[in-house]
N, C-alpha and C positions, 0 to 999 in steps of 0.2 A: 288658190291657189292648189297647186299638186301636192300630194304626200310626200312628206321627207322619205318615206320609202323609196319613192320614185326616182328622189332628186338623187338620191345614192345609187341607183342602178348602173350597171357599166356601159360606154358607148354600146357594144354589141346590143343589149338588150333594148335600148332606147333607140338606135337604128331599128331596130325590129319594128317595135310599138310605132317612130316616127312613118315609119315607109306602108303599113298598114295600116295607117291613117287611124291608131289607137289613140295615140298622143298628137295635138296640136302642136306646134314649132313655135306658135305665137303665146301659147298656155306654158309650154315647158322653157320659153326666155322669158315671158315673164315671172313666171317663180321663180326661176334662179335669180332675176335680177330683184326681186323682192325678200330673197332670205340674203342676198350679197348688201342689202341696203341693213338690213337689219343686223347681220351679225357681221358684215366685213370691216367695219369702222372699229369693232371690239376684239378684231384679232389683228388688225393691222396687216389686212390681207392683201387691200388694192391700194394702188397709186390712185386711179381713176377709173372711174366706170365710164361705159360708152352705151346708156340704154337708146338714146335717140338710134345710134348705128345700128342696135341688137334689135329693135324691134323694126326698124328697117328691113335687115336680113330678115329674122323671121318671116314677117308677113310675104315676102320674095319667094322666100323657100314654101310657106305653106301651099302660094299659091302654084308654084311650081309643081308641086309633090302632087296638089288636087289637079290638077291636070296630065298626071302621068309623066312629067319630067323629072325623074328622079338621078339625081348626079352621085350617088354614091353614099354610103355608110355615114359619111360626116354630116351629109345633109338633113340641116335641123336639129344641127346639135352645137349645144352653146359651149363657149371655150373662152378661157383669161391667155394675156400674151403677157411675158413676162415686159417689164417696162424696160429695158431697153432696145426693143424690136419697134421701129419707127410705123405709124397710124398714121395715115395723111387726115389733118387737122383737129388733132390729138396730142395733149404733151406727150413727150418721152421724157421722163426727169432723170432717168439713170440712178435712181433713187438716193440722188444729191439734191443738194440746197441749190448750191449754185445754177443747176439746169431745171427748176420747177417749170418756169415758162419756155422751155425748149420744146418747139413742134417740129415736124417736116411735110414737105406737100406729096408725100409719096410713102408707098406701104412698104414694108420689108417684103423680101422674098417669099417667108414664110405664112404671112399676112395674106400676102396675093394667093399664094397657092390651097391656104386653106378658105379663104372665099370662093374660089372657082368649084373647089369642093363642096359649098353650100355649107359649110360653120358658120357659125354665128358668134361674133366676138362680142361680149359683154363686159369688158374691163382691163386693163394694164395691172396685171399681177405686182406688189410690192417688192423691194430688193434690197439687198444689203448695197449701200452706195457705191457706184463704179463697179459692181461686182467682185469688190474685195482688191481691186486693182491697187489701190494704194496701200492695202494693207489694215486691217481692223482687229481690235481687242474685244470689243462688246457688240451685243447684240442689238444695240440702239444704233448702231453706225446707218442709218438709214433717214431719209429723210421725214418716213412715215412711223418711224418708231418702229421695235419689234415687234417682227411677226411672231402672235401666239401661236402654240399648238393648239390646237383644238381638241389634243386628247387631255391636255390640263395647262391650262392658259397663265400657269406660272412658269412655263417652260416655253421655250424658242423651238421655232421648226428647221433649224439649222440655215446655212447660205450657200451662194447669194441665192439662187431661186427661192427663197422665203416664204414668198408670197403665193408661189404658183405652189406650193408644196400645203399652204394651207388654206388654197380654193378649193383643191380636190379632196382634200380630208373634211371641211366643213362641210363638204355637200353645195360648193356657191356656183360650181359648174363643172360641166360632165368631164372634162380634161383641162390641162391647163400646157402651157408651153413653157418650157426653161431652159436654162443655158451653162451649161461648165467650162471652165478653162481648168479648175483643178478639183474636182469634188463637188462642184455646187447643181446636179443634179442629183447625185448618188446620195449625197449627205442628207439632203431633205428630204428625200423620199423614204430612206432607211427611219432617220426621226419622227416619222409619221406616219410609216406603214403604208404608203403610198409606189405604186408600181413604176418608176422611174428608168428611162432608157437612155443610155449616155450611146448614142451613134458613133462608128469611128471616122475619125475624123476627115472631115471633107466630104461626108455622105449627104448632108444637108447645107444650103446655100447660107451663107452670114451675110448677105448682103442685105443694107438697111439695119444692121443690129449695131450695136454698139462694139467695139473693136476693144478689147483688153488687152489680149496676148495672141496676136494675129497667129501665132505657128501650134496654139494650144485650143483656141477656141472652139468649141462647139454649139449644136441646138438639137436640144430632144425633147420627146413628151412626156409627161407627167400624168398617171390616169390610176384607174382604177383595177389592172388589170395587165398580164402580158401581150394577151389577145389585144386590148383598145392599144396600148402602144403601137403593137403591128400596125393597124388599121390607119394608124394617125403616121406613122414613119413613111407609109406608101404614099401619102400623099405629099408629104412636105419635102422627101429625100429627090434626088435628081441635080443632074449638073446643071450649074449656071456661070457661064461664060464670064458674067461682073464679079465672079469670087475666086478670085486667084488661086485659093486653096481647094477648089473644089473639084471632086473624083468625076475620070468621065463617065463611068456609069449613068446611065439614064435614071434606071429605077434603083430601088433596093426594096427586098422583101423579104421575112423570115419565116421558114416555113412552121406550118402548125404540127404539131404530133404526128396527126394524120397523113401528113405529106411526104413524110421524111421515109426516103429511100434506105437508109441504111441508119447503123445508131451515131449518133454525134459524139462526137472527142471532147472530153471537155479537161483542159489541164489544172489542177489544183494546185497551187503554188505555197508551198509550209514554209519557206525559210521570209516570209515577209512579214511575219507576225511575232518574231522575235524582236526582243527591246523594245516591245510598242505597250502603252498604257492601256490597257483593253478590258471594259470591264465583262466580269465572270457571264454577265447575262448576253453581252453579245459573243462573247467566245463560242456558249450553247446554243445561239441563235445562228452562228457560223458553219457548226458542227452537224445540225442538225439539218442546214440547207444543204450541206454537203449527202449527209443520209439519205434525204430523200430524191437528191440527182443519183446517186449509186443507185438505186433500186428501181430506177426508172427502167422499162425494159429496150427505150430505145437510145439509152446516152450510156456512153462509158467512161468513167472516172478515174484518172492515174494520175499520182501526186506527183508533183517537181519541185525543182527549185530554179530559180532565175540567181545570174551571177551577180555576186556581191557587187556593189560600186554607188557612187555618188550621185545616187539619181535624183532623192531630194534636191539638194543641193543644185545638180545643173536645173533642173525645173523652176524651181524659185529663180535661178537667177535670167530666166530667158522670160519667164513672167515679168521679174523686175523692172529689165531693160525694155522688154515690150511696152509693157505701160505706163511707163515714164514718156518713151516715143507717142503714145497713145494719146496722153493729157497734158502734154507741154504744154498746152494754151488756156490748162487750169493751174499749171505748177509754176509758169515765167512770171504771169500777173501777180501772182501770191492771193491766188484765188482758194487756196488748199486749205487757209485757216477757215473759211467758211465750211467746211464739210463736218460732220459728226463728231 
């Protein structure tokens, strides 16, 4: 098994070592799988592991790289997919007991794109049931139980991409795919200290993903750095005619600092923090982040305000209506009682 230090390397460094044949995709995958078997259950990080698929993909990646066919920076890199994404031949439980036997005979668009890029799927990450679509009050609202925060197992990782955050934080995979309707990437990322990127609506195809609120659902990467998230987004983004909300752009790319031609303009919203219960530590972290941005030579930060309005009520109404429509086959027969 590779050392723990290697398993915590960012994708950018793992990719360099894999390409230069300093690390074997087979050995890397085997090491992540072993660590996932040892820690994944304790953390409730996974709904299911996919070892047969992972090792098959790892052997194929190693053979291709040895032959000089390098597909890009995700080639030979293991990852986990949130368990609301379809993977042919494996369950897609959506985190809910009524669906623990559910499976599809196709791959979600994101999974297909990652496979084409040579990434290696080692498991389906646990999640809050139905991504919180019918509401929940407790971290245990999941068929796998609460995903425990690797920093302190008495605490939760937040949801609904709870397992995706635990996987990355605990070094069980190099990165994970999460989804967000209302904070489900940024909240777990914040609770665990990983880099999570919620792309603009429509940037990443949702074909083959569970629908919660079709006008708000988004798919994005969770990894160890912003640069890692950029690499992953480049692979999974793009127009897909099968997703009615898909943006027309064929690619999405976020420039690194060395590529910027002029300073970025960052609007810092100041009036949305009032009347909120925010811990002092969080306030300090946010203030520190603003200071770091303001000190960067290629960033210009300007304070601003948003119009006051019933935004939370409006968003909640949209989610409630669309989630009820999405899960009507569960609601009408009365299977809601089977949820946690």
